[in-house]
N, C-alpha and C positions, 0 to 999 in steps of 0.2 A: 896230494890234498889232503888225505886221511891223516898221514903223519904229522903234517902242520897243525891240523886241527887238534890232534892229541898232544902234541908238544904246548900249543896255546893252551890248552886246558891244564895241562900239568903245571905250566908256568904261573896258575892262579895262586897257589900257596905263598908266593912271595909278594903278591899285592896286598896291600893294607886297605881295608874298608873300615868304615864306622860302624861299630856294632850295633848301635840304635837305629840304623837305617836298614834293618831286616824287614822283608815283606813276607809274612807267613801265608801259604796257600795248603791248607789241609795237612798241616804238620810238616812240611818243607819250608825252611827258611832261607828266601832268597835273598841276595845282597845286590842291590842295584848298583850299576857302574856310577862314576861321579858324574854329576849333573842330570842324574835320571831322578825324578821325584815321584814319590806316591800320591795318587789323588783317589777319592772316593769312587767306586764303580758305579756306573748308570744304571745297572740292572743286577738282579739277584743271578743271573747267570753267570756274570764276570766275578771271579774270586778276588782279584785284585787287578789295578791298572797303574803302570808306570808312564809318565810323559818325559819326552825329551826334546829339548829344543834343538834343531839343526838349522845352522846359518843358511839362510836364503828361503827359508820356509816361513810363511805367515803364522802357521800355528803348530804348536807342538806336536810331534808324533806320539802315538800311544802303543804300549806293550800290553796286550791284554791277556789275562791268566784266566784259563778255564779248567774245571776238573769235573768230569762226570764219571759215572761209575763204569760205563764201557767204553768202546771204541778202542781199537789198537792201533798201533802205528801206521800200518797201511791203510786203514779206513781213512785217518785224519790226512795223510800226503794225497791220497786220491780225492778227497773233499777240496784240499787247497789246490791241486791241479786243474779240479773242474771249475775254481774261480778266476782262472787265467784263461784267456783266448787271444786270437790274433798271432803275432810272432812271439811264441813262448819259449822261454830257455828255463829249464829247471835243472835243480841240482840237489840230490840226497847225500847226506854224509852222517856218519856215526862215529862215536867214539866212547871207550869204556872209561868212567871215572869212579874211581873208588867202589869198583864191582858194579856200577850202573850203566847201562847202555843208553845214551843221549843221543837223539837224532835231530838234526838240523836240516831244515828244508829252505831253499831259497829258489824263488820263481820270479821271472818277469814277465811282462806282457800288458795286456788290457785286463785290468782286474775289476770284478764285480764282486761287492759285498753283499752277500745274501740278506743282511740285515741294515745296511747302511742307507738304502733307499736313494743312493746318488745315481745310480746307473753306471755304466761302464767307464771306466778311468784309464785313460791310454798312458803308456809309458809309466807305469807303475810297477813296484816290486812287493812282494809277499815273503816275510821270513818268518819261519815257524819253529818252535823248538818242542820235542816231546820228551817228558821227563819221567821215567817209570816211578810207579808207585805200587808198593805190595799189596796185591789183593784187588786191584781196582785199574781202571784205565789210567793214562797216563796224564800229568799235569800238562796243560798245553799253553805256550805262549805265542802269541801271534801279533805280528807287527806289520802293517801295510801303509804304503803311502808313495808318494812320488819316487820314481827308479832312482835318481841320483842321490837325494837325501836318504832314503832307506838303506840302499847298499851300503853307505858309510857305516852303518849300525850292526852289520853282522858280527863283527868280532866282539863287540860289546854284549850281543844278545847271546853269543856262545858262553862267555864269561858267565852272564847271569844264568844260564840254563845249568851251568856245572857248579854254580855257587853253593848250593846245599850240600855238596858232597866234598868240598874242598875247605881246608883252612888256612 
């Protein structure tokens, strides 16, 4: 699986993206996958938000970018695991892209968003990416939604996470 992830990330250099579609998060320029659009963040905690429409879903799913001064990879992964309950399946993988270790977390189960106010959401998935930033905690990308729709976006999220380091 790790070699597949690495191959996927290395293959990014052949994908063409529109240069004006970059999303800047504290000095890292992320290139959204085709069909993902930038929308204004709903709070100051969110550095950026990308929406993507997934067939069969009423509302677009949102990839939310965060960047705080602290919090390492393991702290974020443990937080995400704590947001899942019931029958939980989690996976963590990492790959080095241009000398940067990017971590991808996927988890499924009953998801409870600590800020969403919706209560437990059964049959959900959470995908998260942790992108290193020199001298501070990682940039975090988090996307959660109904399992079937969300898991279709794992490869796109991996490409998004690697995009500041690929040409």
